[in-house]
C-alpha positions as CSV (number, residue, x, y, z in Angstrom):
1,M,0.0,0.1,0.0
2,W,2.7,2.0,0.8
3,L,5.0,3.3,-2.6
4,K,8.7,4.3,-2.3
5,A,7.7,8.5,-3.4
6,P,9.8,9.2,-6.7
7,T,11.1,12.7,-6.9
8,D,10.4,13.6,-10.0
9,I,7.1,15.3,-9.4
10,E,5.6,13.7,-12.9
11,N,5.5,10.8,-11.2
12,I,3.5,11.4,-8.3
13,K,1.1,14.0,-10.0
14,L,-1.8,14.8,-7.8
15,L,-5.4,14.6,-9.3
16,P,-8.3,16.7,-8.3
17,N,-9.9,13.3,-7.1
18,E,-7.5,12.2,-4.7
19,V,-5.4,12.6,-1.3
20,H,-1.8,11.6,-0.9
21,V,-0.8,10.4,2.3
22,W,2.8,11.0,3.6
23,R,4.5,9.1,6.5
24,E,7.7,9.3,8.2
25,N,9.5,8.2,11.4
26,L,10.9,11.3,12.3
27,D,14.0,9.7,14.3
28,E,15.0,7.7,11.2
29,V,16.0,11.3,9.6
30,K,18.3,12.7,11.9
31,P,21.5,12.7,9.4
32,S,19.6,15.2,7.6
33,L,18.7,17.3,10.2
34,E,21.3,19.7,9.4
35,Y,19.5,20.2,6.1
36,F,16.2,21.1,7.4
37,T,17.4,23.5,9.7
38,Q,19.0,25.4,6.8
39,I,15.5,25.1,4.8
40,L,13.2,26.8,7.7
41,S,11.8,30.1,8.2
42,E,13.1,32.4,10.9
43,D,9.8,31.9,12.8
44,E,10.0,28.0,12.3
45,L,13.2,28.5,14.2
46,I,12.4,30.3,17.3
47,R,9.7,27.8,18.0
48,A,12.2,25.0,17.3
49,K,14.2,26.9,20.5
50,R,11.1,27.2,22.5
51,F,11.3,23.2,23.2
52,H,12.5,22.6,26.7
53,F,13.6,18.7,25.5
54,E,16.2,18.3,22.4
55,E,14.5,15.2,21.5
56,H,11.2,17.4,20.9
57,R,13.2,20.4,19.2
58,K,14.4,17.8,16.9
59,R,11.1,16.5,16.0
60,F,10.0,19.4,15.0
61,I,12.8,20.3,13.2
62,A,12.6,17.3,11.4
63,G,8.7,17.5,10.7
64,R,8.3,21.0,9.2
65,G,11.6,20.3,7.2
66,I,9.9,17.2,6.0
67,L,6.3,19.3,5.0
68,R,8.6,21.7,3.4
69,N,10.3,19.2,1.0
70,I,6.8,17.2,0.2
71,L,5.4,20.6,-0.8
72,G,8.3,21.6,-2.5
73,R,7.8,18.7,-5.0
74,Y,4.2,20.0,-5.9
75,L,4.9,23.3,-6.2
76,N,8.2,22.6,-8.1
77,T,10.0,25.3,-6.1
78,E,12.9,24.8,-3.2
79,P,11.5,23.8,0.3
80,S,13.0,27.2,1.8
81,K,11.1,29.2,-0.4
82,I,7.6,28.0,1.1
83,E,5.6,30.9,2.7
84,F,3.1,30.0,5.3
85,G,0.5,31.3,6.8
86,Y,-1.0,30.5,10.0
87,E,-5.2,30.3,11.1
88,P,-6.5,31.9,14.1
89,R,-5.7,28.2,16.0
90,G,-2.5,27.7,14.1
91,K,-3.2,25.5,11.5
92,P,-1.4,26.7,8.4
93,F,-1.7,27.1,5.1
94,L,0.2,28.1,2.0
95,N,0.9,31.5,1.8
96,Q,-0.7,33.7,-1.3
97,S,2.6,34.3,-2.9
98,C,2.9,30.8,-3.5
99,H,-0.2,30.9,-6.1
100,T,-1.4,27.4,-5.6
101,N,-4.8,25.9,-4.4
102,L,-3.0,23.1,-2.5
103,S,-4.4,22.4,1.0
104,F,-2.2,20.2,3.3
105,N,-2.1,19.1,7.1
106,L,0.0,17.1,9.3
107,S,0.2,15.2,12.4
108,H,2.4,13.9,14.4
109,S,2.4,11.3,17.6
110,Q,5.6,10.6,19.4
111,N,8.3,9.8,16.6
112,F,5.7,9.2,13.4
113,A,4.6,12.1,11.3
114,L,1.8,12.0,8.9
115,Y,1.2,14.6,6.3
116,A,-2.1,14.9,3.9
117,V,-2.0,16.7,0.4
118,S,-5.5,17.4,-1.9
119,L,-6.4,19.7,-4.2
120,S,-9.5,20.6,-1.9
121,D,-10.0,23.7,-0.1
122,S,-9.4,22.1,2.9
123,I,-8.3,19.1,4.4
124,G,-7.5,17.3,8.3
125,V,-5.0,14.8,9.5
126,D,-4.7,13.4,13.1
127,L,-2.3,10.7,14.2
128,E,-2.3,9.4,17.6
129,C,-0.2,6.2,18.9
130,F,-2.2,4.0,21.6
131,N,-0.4,4.6,25.3
132,S,-1.4,2.0,27.4
133,T,-1.6,4.5,30.6
134,T,-4.3,6.7,29.2
135,D,-7.4,6.7,31.0
136,V,-9.7,6.3,28.1
137,L,-12.8,5.9,30.3
138,S,-12.1,9.1,31.9
139,L,-11.2,11.0,29.1
140,A,-14.1,9.5,26.9
141,Q,-16.8,10.3,29.7
142,R,-15.6,13.8,29.7
143,F,-15.4,15.0,25.9
144,F,-17.2,12.4,24.3
145,L,-20.9,12.2,23.6
146,P,-22.8,9.6,25.9
147,S,-23.1,7.4,23.1
148,E,-19.8,7.4,22.3
149,F,-18.7,7.0,25.7
150,T,-21.0,3.6,26.1
151,T,-19.3,2.2,23.1
152,I,-16.3,2.3,24.5
153,K,-17.2,1.2,28.1
154,S,-19.3,-1.5,26.8
155,A,-16.1,-2.7,24.5
156,P,-14.3,-5.9,26.0
157,H,-11.0,-4.1,28.0
158,E,-8.7,-4.9,25.3
159,Q,-10.4,-3.4,22.7
160,Q,-11.2,0.1,24.9
161,Q,-8.1,2.0,23.7
162,Q,-8.4,1.7,19.8
163,L,-11.9,2.4,20.1
164,F,-11.0,5.8,22.3
165,F,-8.1,6.4,20.0
166,R,-10.4,5.8,16.7
167,Y,-13.2,8.3,18.1
168,W,-10.1,10.7,18.9
169,T,-8.2,11.0,15.6
170,C,-11.9,11.2,13.7
171,K,-13.0,13.8,15.7
172,E,-9.6,15.9,15.3
173,A,-9.0,15.0,11.6
174,Y,-12.6,16.8,11.0
175,L,-11.9,19.7,13.5
176,K,-8.4,20.5,12.1
177,A,-10.1,20.5,8.8
178,T,-12.8,23.0,9.7
179,G,-10.1,24.9,11.8
180,T,-12.2,24.6,14.7
181,G,-10.6,24.0,18.2
182,L,-11.0,20.7,20.5
183,K,-13.9,22.5,22.6
184,D,-15.9,21.2,20.2
185,L,-14.9,17.2,20.3
186,Q,-18.9,16.9,21.7
187,K,-20.3,18.3,19.1
188,V,-18.9,16.3,16.3
189,E,-20.4,12.9,16.0
190,I,-18.9,9.8,15.0
191,S,-20.1,6.5,14.4
192,L,-18.1,3.4,14.4
193,T,-17.6,-0.4,15.6
194,S,-14.6,-2.3,16.2
195,E,-15.7,-4.2,13.4
196,Q,-17.0,-1.1,11.4
197,P,-15.0,2.0,9.8
198,A,-16.0,5.2,11.2
199,R,-18.5,7.5,9.8
200,L,-19.1,11.3,10.2
201,N,-22.4,12.4,11.5
202,V,-22.0,16.3,10.7
203,P,-23.5,18.7,8.6
204,G,-22.5,18.5,4.8
205,K,-20.8,16.0,2.4
206,W,-17.7,14.9,4.3
207,S,-15.2,12.0,3.5
208,L,-13.3,10.1,6.7
209,F,-10.9,7.9,5.9
210,E,-9.4,5.8,8.8
211,I,-6.0,4.4,8.5
212,Q,-3.0,2.4,10.1
213,P,0.4,3.8,8.8
214,F,2.3,2.7,11.8
215,T,2.4,-0.1,14.6
216,N,-0.1,0.4,17.5
217,C,-0.9,3.9,16.0
218,T,-4.5,4.8,13.9
219,A,-5.3,8.0,12.0
220,A,-7.6,9.6,10.3
221,I,-8.1,12.4,7.5
222,A,-11.4,14.4,6.8
223,I,-12.1,16.1,3.5
224,P,-15.4,18.5,2.8
225,S,-15.5,16.2,0.0
226,Q,-16.6,13.3,-1.5
227,N,-15.5,10.8,-3.9
228,F,-11.9,10.8,-3.2
229,Q,-8.9,8.3,-3.3
230,L,-5.9,7.9,-0.8
231,K,-2.2,7.4,-2.4
232,Y,0.0,6.5,0.0
233,W,3.8,7.6,0.0
234,D,6.9,7.1,2.5
235,F,8.9,9.6,2.6
236,G,12.4,8.9,2.4
237,L,15.4,11.4,1.1
């Protein structure tokens, strides 16, 4: 399913009905950190310096460097020349100077990163790694709808964590696509079971995709249109 991405953009052409999904283990691109640091903007470097732990700083640099590299392939431009704007809640988008309708979103969890690119007006992606220390029942009761909490609580113990993170990624992917904050988690209704894929119960025509890009992780992609197909790329350098 995951293909090694060629550097020639002609071989990874993005069609109007496609979403391209890219994945990478941020800890495996450490040899490229110097290069990534050189292509980041001044504000990105300032953000990187704010991280208390060196590990988190390096992952941020790698994550943003990979994003620039991916977008540079589609835009046929140098990664360092890409300019971002930011929505009020921090979601990045391509500055008008890029003269493109390309839409993208990114998410990372632990040392893993996931990117989604499309020609739609907006797109949201969320990636979460399972964490056995997470009190999923308490969080579900606090942030999810009663019916969603009941689904998780009534499931066998070994399935509860997976169900919780499936709900979470689906909700957050939608909220990131719409530019809304996590305060609206309870306003987003998701229908899913252990055997069936998730469905968004919201106004409008939305596509919701669940994927498992890494072992012990789950992810979701939300896009405000239907009949989209996903294509999967391993980043690499």
